C-alpha positions in Angstrom: -21.8 32.0 -69.6 -20.9 31.3 -66.0 -22.2 33.5 -63.3 -19.7 34.7 -60.8 -22.0 34.4 -57.8 -22.6 30.7 -58.1 -19.0 29.8 -59.0 -16.8 28.5 -56.2 -13.1 28.8 -56.9 -10.7 25.9 -56.4 -8.7 28.0 -54.0 -11.7 28.6 -51.7 -12.6 24.9 -51.8 -9.0 23.8 -51.0 -8.8 26.4 -48.2 -12.1 25.3 -46.7 -11.2 21.6 -46.8 -7.8 22.5 -45.2 -9.5 24.4 -42.4 -12.0 21.6 -41.9 -9.2 19.0 -41.7 -7.2 21.1 -39.2 -10.3 21.6 -37.0 -11.2 17.9 -37.2 -7.6 16.9 -36.3 -7.7 19.3 -33.3 -11.1 17.9 -32.2 -10.0 14.3 -32.4 -6.7 15.1 -30.7 -8.7 16.8 -27.9 -10.9 13.8 -27.4 -7.9 11.5 -27.2 -6.3 13.7 -24.6 -9.5 13.7 -22.5 -9.6 9.9 -22.5 -5.9 9.9 -21.7 -6.4 12.4 -18.8 -9.1 10.2 -17.2 -6.9 7.1 -17.5 -4.0 8.9 -15.9 -6.3 10.3 -13.2 -7.5 6.8 -12.3 -3.9 5.5 -12.1 -3.0 8.5 -9.9 -5.9 7.7 -7.5 -4.8 4.1 -7.3 -1.2 5.1 -6.5 -2.4 7.5 -3.8 -4.3 4.7 -2.1 -1.3 2.4 -2.4 0.9 5.1 -1.0 -1.4 5.6 2.0 -1.5 1.9 2.7 2.3 1.6 2.5 2.8 4.7 4.7 0.6 3.2 7.4 2.5 -0.1 7.1 5.8 1.8 7.5 4.5 3.5 10.6 3.6 0.2 12.1 7.1 -1.1 11.4 8.6 2.0 13.0 6.4 1.4 16.1 7.4 -2.2 16.4 11.1 -1.2 16.1 10.7 1.3 18.9 9.1 -1.4 21.0 12.3 -3.5 20.7 14.1 -0.9 22.8 11.8 -1.4 25.8 12.7 -3.9 28.6 9.1 -4.9 29.0 9.0 -6.2 25.4 12.0 -8.4 26.0 10.7 -9.7 29.3 7.5 -10.8 27.6 9.4 -12.3 24.7 11.7 -14.3 27.0 8.7 -15.6 29.0 6.5 -16.4 26.0 8.9 -17.8 23.4 11.6 -19.3 25.6 9.6 -20.3 28.6 11.8 -18.6 31.2 10.6 -17.6 34.6 12.1 -15.3 37.2 13.6 -16.4 40.4 10.9 -16.7 43.1 8.0 -16.8 40.6 5.4 -19.5 40.4 3.9 -20.3 37.0 0.5 -21.8 36.7 -0.4 -23.5 33.4 -3.9 -24.4 32.5 -4.7 -27.3 30.2 -8.0 -28.3 28.6 -9.1 -31.9 29.0 -7.8 -34.4 31.5 -5.2 -33.3 34.0 -1.7 -33.8 32.8 1.1 -34.7 35.1 4.3 -32.7 35.1 7.0 -34.8 33.5 9.8 -35.9 35.9 12.6 -35.0 33.5 11.2 -31.5 32.6 13.7 -28.7 32.9 12.8 -25.4 34.5 14.7 -22.4 33.3 15.3 -19.4 35.7 16.7 -16.1 34.5 17.6 -12.8 36.1 18.0 -9.3 34.8 21.7 -9.9 34.4 21.0 -12.6 31.8 19.9 -9.9 29.3 
């Protein structure tokens, strides 16, 4: 005859395996979410760094745009890029190497404030 104390019912065995399966599923799902969290955290940090770089770049563009409104900026640009001089100014150019002679057919451009 079977003793009742040593006998495990099928219901108890099924219930135990079900609970074990559910706990194992929750545990594995939790580990997956932890790895996913760290991956997203790293992506978030990279995006924050990229945002700060782009923000600084945007500020530099804003400053350069505000410089366009100043007359001193345009004076410097006209002198450097176009080679203009003001009336009554003397321009000295320094060259490395042997002394170069000013070409006879060189044009000298003179501008005034009214030319802006």
